[in-house]
C-alpha positions in Angstrom: -144.3 31.1 111.1 -147.9 30.3 111.7 -151.1 31.7 110.4 -154.4 30.7 112.0 -157.7 31.5 110.4 -161.1 30.8 111.9 -163.1 28.8 109.5 -166.3 26.8 109.2 -165.9 23.1 108.5 -166.7 23.4 104.8 -163.1 24.0 103.6 -161.0 20.9 103.1 -157.3 20.4 103.4 -157.1 19.7 99.7 -158.7 23.0 98.9 -156.3 24.8 101.2 -153.4 23.2 99.4 -154.9 24.2 96.1 -155.1 27.8 97.3 -151.6 27.8 98.8 -150.2 26.6 95.4 -151.1 30.0 94.0 -148.9 31.9 96.6 -145.5 32.5 95.0 -142.2 33.5 96.5 -141.8 37.0 95.0 -138.1 36.6 94.5 -138.0 33.1 93.1 -141.4 33.0 91.3 -142.3 29.5 92.5 -145.1 28.5 94.8 -144.4 28.3 98.5 -146.0 24.8 98.4 -143.8 23.6 95.6 -140.7 25.0 97.2 -141.5 22.9 100.3 -141.9 26.0 102.5 -145.4 24.9 103.8 -144.8 22.5 106.7 -148.3 22.0 108.0 -151.9 22.5 106.9 -154.4 21.7 109.5 -158.2 22.1 109.4 -159.5 21.3 112.8 -162.0 22.6 115.3 -163.1 25.6 113.3 -159.6 26.8 112.6 -157.3 26.6 109.7 -153.6 26.6 110.6 -150.8 27.0 108.1 -147.2 26.6 109.3 -144.5 27.7 106.9 -141.0 29.0 106.7 -139.2 31.4 104.5 -136.4 30.8 102.0 -133.9 32.3 104.4 -133.9 33.5 108.0 -133.6 37.2 107.0 -135.9 36.9 104.0 -136.8 40.5 103.0 -140.1 39.2 101.5 -141.3 37.7 104.8 -144.0 40.3 105.4 -145.2 40.1 101.7 -145.4 36.3 101.9 -147.4 36.5 105.1 -149.8 39.0 103.5 -150.1 36.9 100.3 -151.0 33.8 102.3 -153.7 35.6 104.2 -155.1 37.3 101.1 -155.4 34.1 99.1 -158.0 32.9 101.7 -159.8 36.2 102.1 -162.3 35.7 99.3 -163.2 32.2 100.4 -166.7 32.1 101.8 -165.9 29.4 104.4 -163.2 31.6 106.1 -163.5 34.6 108.2 -161.5 36.4 111.0 -158.3 36.2 109.0 -155.3 37.4 111.1 
């Protein structure tokens, strides 16, 4: 799964990772980052791309996890057009 967010260049990859560490799998209670479910974090050309997977192919929490990833970035002043 991939999430792309339009961004201005002021957010760093380190800051993105810090924010992602606050997103937890609702069933396991561990961060997606610590579980190894975040594959790629790329800040390039005015876009932030996060590529991730779920704990299982039919994970019932998939929509919740996608929502939580988007929401963790919503208050950040460097990011807009989150979809």
